[in-house]
N, C-alpha and C positions, 0 to 999 in steps of 0.2 A: 388391532394392527391395521394400518391405513392401508387400502388396497390401491392398485394404480388406477383403478377407474373411479375411485372416491372423488377425484378431482378432474376439472376440465382439462382436456388436451387440446391446445391451440397451436397454430403456427407462430413461431416467433416474430413478432411485429404487432400482432393483433393484441387489443386491450383484453385483459383478462378480468375486468372488473364491468360486468354488464350493467350495473347501476350508475356507474360513471365513467363515459367512454374517453374522458380525458386522462384517467388513471390506467396505467398499464399493469399495475399490480393491485390485486384486492387484499389489503392489508389483514382483513378480518380471516378471509381463507388461508392467506399465507400463514398468519399465526396458528390458526387451528392445525394446520398441516405440521408446522414445526413442533407443537406441542404433542401431538400424536406420534410423530417420529422419535421424539426424545423418550416417550413412554415405551415405545416399541423397543428402543435400545436397551433400556433398564430391564425390560422383560426378558429379552434375549441374554443378557449378561447373567440374570438369575438362573435361567435354564440352561446356561452353559453352551449358548449358540453363538454362531459368528454375528458380529455387528451387520445389521440390515443395510442393505443398499439405500440410498438416499431415494426418495419418491421421485417419480418423473415431474410431478407438478412443482416440487421444492426446486429440482434441478433447473426447470424452465424459468421460475422466478429469478433464480441466481443469474441465469444468462440474459434475461431480459434487462435485469438491473445492469449488469457489466455492459452490455451493448449500448443501452442508452446513456450511460454515464461517459462512453468512449466518444460519444458524439458531440459532447459540450465542447464550446470553443476551446478551451485550454487543453484539451486531449486530441482532437480530431485529426490534426495533421501529422502525428508522429507515425513514422513508417513501420514502427514495431506495434502497432496497435493490437495485433492478435495476440502478441506475447503479454500485452497488458491484460487483456480480456482473460486470457488463460490463468495468469498470476492471480486475479479476482477470483475467479471460480475455486482455484485450489485453497485459497485463503478462506473462502466461505465454508468450504468442505472441511478444513482443517479446525476451524473455531466456532462451526455453528453449535457444539454441545455447550459453548460458554453463554449463548443466549438464555438469559432467564425471564421467564414469561411473568414471573412474580414481581419483577422490577420494571419491565417495559412491556407494553403491548404494541410496540411498533417494529416489527422485525424488517420492515422495508429501510428505516432509516438505520438500524443496526448493522445490515449487511451492506448498505450503500457505503457507509463510512469504512467499512472493512475493504470493500473493492477499491474505494477512492485512495486509501493508504497504499493499497498493492500496486496501484497505477503509479503514485510517485516513487516508491522503491525501485520499480521497473525502469522508470525514467532516469533516476540517479544512477542505477548500475549500468544501463546503455550510455550514459553520457561519461562514466568514469572509463568504460572500454573505449569509447570514442576518444577521449582524451589520451589514453595510453597510445593509440594508433596514430593521432595527430603529434604527439610528442616524439615519437619515434621518427616520423618523417621530418619534422622540425629539426631535430639534432643529429639524426643518423643518414637517414637517406636523401635529404634535401628536397626543396619545394619542386624541383624540376621532375622528380618522379612521383608527384602527387596528383598528377592529371588522372590517372587511373582511377582515383577515388571520387572525381567530380561527378561520374555518371550516376552515382547514389547519394552521396553525401550532399552535393549542392542543392538537392530537392528536399533535403530534411527540413523539419520544423524549425531548427534552430537557425538553418543557414537562411531560410526564407524570411524568418522573423527577427533577424539581426538587422537592426537600423544601421544604414550607412555601410553594410558589408556587401558592396555590390560585387566585389571581387573576391574569388573564393579564397585566396591565399589570406586575404585581409581577414575574411571570416574565421580562418583557422586560427590566426594570430590571436585574435579577439575572443575566441571560444578558450583557447589554453590559458589566457590570461584572466579570463573570468572564473574558470576551474579553479585555478591556482589562488585566486583572491579569495574565493570562498572556501577553499580548504584552509587558508591561512586564517581566516575569521574563526573557523570551526576550532582550529588548533588553540588559538588564543583564547577562546571561551573555555576549552577544557583545561588549559592551563590555569586560569583564573579560578574555576571551580576547583581544581586541586589545591591551589594555593589557600583557597577560603577553608576547605576542609582541614588542611593542614592547621591552619591558624585557630580553627574553632577546636581542633583536638589538644592543641599546646594550651589553649586557655583553659579547657576542661581539665587538663592534668595540673596545672599550675592551681587551680582552684580546689581540686582534690587534695594537692600536697598541703595548701594552706589549712584545710580543713582537718587533715591529719595531723599538723604540727599543733594546731589549736587543742585538738582532742587530746594531744600528749602531753600539753603543759597543764590541762585541767584534771588529769589523772592525779 
């Protein structure tokens, strides 16, 4: 069982790879920690014990990856970045048992991908909530009551990076139109896939009927 003191404890932000200061995660030590923790889980299950807590070193690596990823240009300006990081950590803890050391020796890449997609899901969730709020004011409350939103929303990533949306109300309209356009595109793709599945099922059924008829006349 890996003990807490088996791995170095460092302040978040300092590199944990002493051999390469440019790397903030030592992949070899990270892999070793994951393997030992997974073995510890198996041992506890066999002995009827509770699932062990993740080690401090592994937790630190997860946090390092999430924090560093959140500072990439495509994520840094979101106002709900802390929620993105929390989602990333939660997903790492939920799916870390799926990491297979026999198939991959790169846990850094594996958990970076998990956190990356957790970020995207959080962004989509926040945008949907924002869309509902904007749509309400657009249809029910009226734009004259939207000024109270500006203090927070006009500094959001979407507003700052919407080209040509100097006016906040213009930004709202463009945001709503963009969300509805993307949703319609998704709906069209779903309908197309459904139609393709139905056509494939129909073709398969006709082929089976033809085969059955042929076997009937051959008897």
